N, C-alpha and C positions, 0 to 999 in steps of 0.2 A: 566596907568603908576603908579598912586598912589597905586594901589593894589599890584603891583610888588615890589614897594619900601617898603610898609608895611610888605609884606611877607619876604623880604630880611632882614629888621630890626629885625623881630621876630625870624627868623632862626639864625641870628647873636647873638641875646641875648640868645637864647637857647643854642647855642654852647659855648658861653662865660660862661654861668652859669654852664654847664656841666663840662667844663674845670676847672673852679675854684673849684667846688665841688670835682672833682677828686684830684686836688692839695691839698686841705685841708684834705681830707680823707687819702691821702698818707702820709702827714706829721703826722697826728694823729696816723696812723698805725705804722710809724717809731718810734714815741715817745713811743707808747705802747710796741713795741718790745724791745726798749732800757730799758724801765722800767722793763719789765719782765726778761730780761737778768741780770740786776743789782740785782733784787730780788733773782734770782736763784743763782747768785754768792755769795750773802750775806748768803743765806741759806746753800750753800755748805761750805763756810768758817766757819760758825757756827758749822757745823757738824764735820769738820776736826779738828778745834781747840779744841772743847770739847772732841773729841775722843782722841786727843793727850794728853790733860790734864788727862783724865781718865787712859789712858795706862801708862803714866808716874807715876801717883799716885800708880798704881798697881805694877809697876816696883820698885818704892821706897820701898813699903811694902815688896816685895820679897827680896830686898837687905837687909833690916833690919832683916827679918826672917833668911836669910842665915847667917848674922853676929851672931845672937843670937844662932843659932844651932851650928855654928862652935865653939863659945866660951863655949858652954855647953859640947860638945864632938865632936872634929873634926874627929873622926873615926866612928861616928854613921851613921846609915842609914838615920836618920832624917836630918843630915847635907847634905848628898849626895842628898837626895830628894829636900831639900831646894835650893841647888846649881843648880840642874837641872831645878827646877821651876823658879829660877832667870834668867837662860839662856832663857827659853821660854818667860818670861815676857820682857826680853831685846829685843828679836826679835819683839814682838808686839809693843814695844815702838819705835824701829827703823823704823818699817813700818809706824807708825803714824807720825814719824818725816819726813820721805820721802814725805808723803802726804802733810805735812805743807810746805815743800820746794816747792812742785809743785803748791800750790795755794796761798802762801803768796804774798802780794803785794810788799814787799821789803825785802832786805837782813837783815835789822835790826831785823825784826820779826823772821826770820829763825835763825839768830845768837842767839837770846834769847832762842829759842826752843832747839837749839843745846847745849847751855850753861846749860839749865835745865837738859838735858839728861846726860851731862857730870857729873854734880853734883850728880845725882842719881846713876850713874855708880860707883862713888867713895865711896859710903856709906860702902860697905862691907870691904873696906881697912882700916877702923878705927882700932886703936890699943887698945883702951879702951872705956868705956861708955861715958866718957867726950868728947872724940874726935868724937864718933858716934853722940852725941847730937849736937855738933857744925856742923858736916857735914850734919846732918839732917836739921838743921836750914838753912844752905846755900842752900840745895836742895829745900826746901820749898820756900825760898825767890826767887830763880831763877825761879821756876814755877809760882809764883805770878807775877813776872816781865813779864814773857811771857803772862800771862793772861791779864795784863794791856795793853800791846802792842796789843794783839790780839783783845781786845775789841774796840780799836780805828780803827782797820782794818775792823771792821764789822759795817759800818755806819747804 
């Protein structure tokens, strides 16, 4: 009888140990998966936000170039080429903006991105160099605001 009881206790301990080990491994695995997913999201957000900032910077440059070419000679082929390039860069900036919309954690961040895009879009509408400078400063400030918000979205 003592042998059967000892065997029963040993088997129970073994099963209990295996069950607890399985439970702890499962929790550790879930924690590792959550951490991996969080790291992947952080990495994706970093890429999307920096791609947007880069695309918007190029778009702003294209808008400035378009403005300068237009004010030099609005009938020139250089102006037409600058305008076409500005349209191409606008498409890239909008594509990057849509990616921000898809991955941003909140509406505030997307609104800041959209605001930065709007300011960049208005650069070529300046009537003189002073207004261009003011619009350029607003566009730069709007992009910097987006970067500040984006950096807090990437913990």
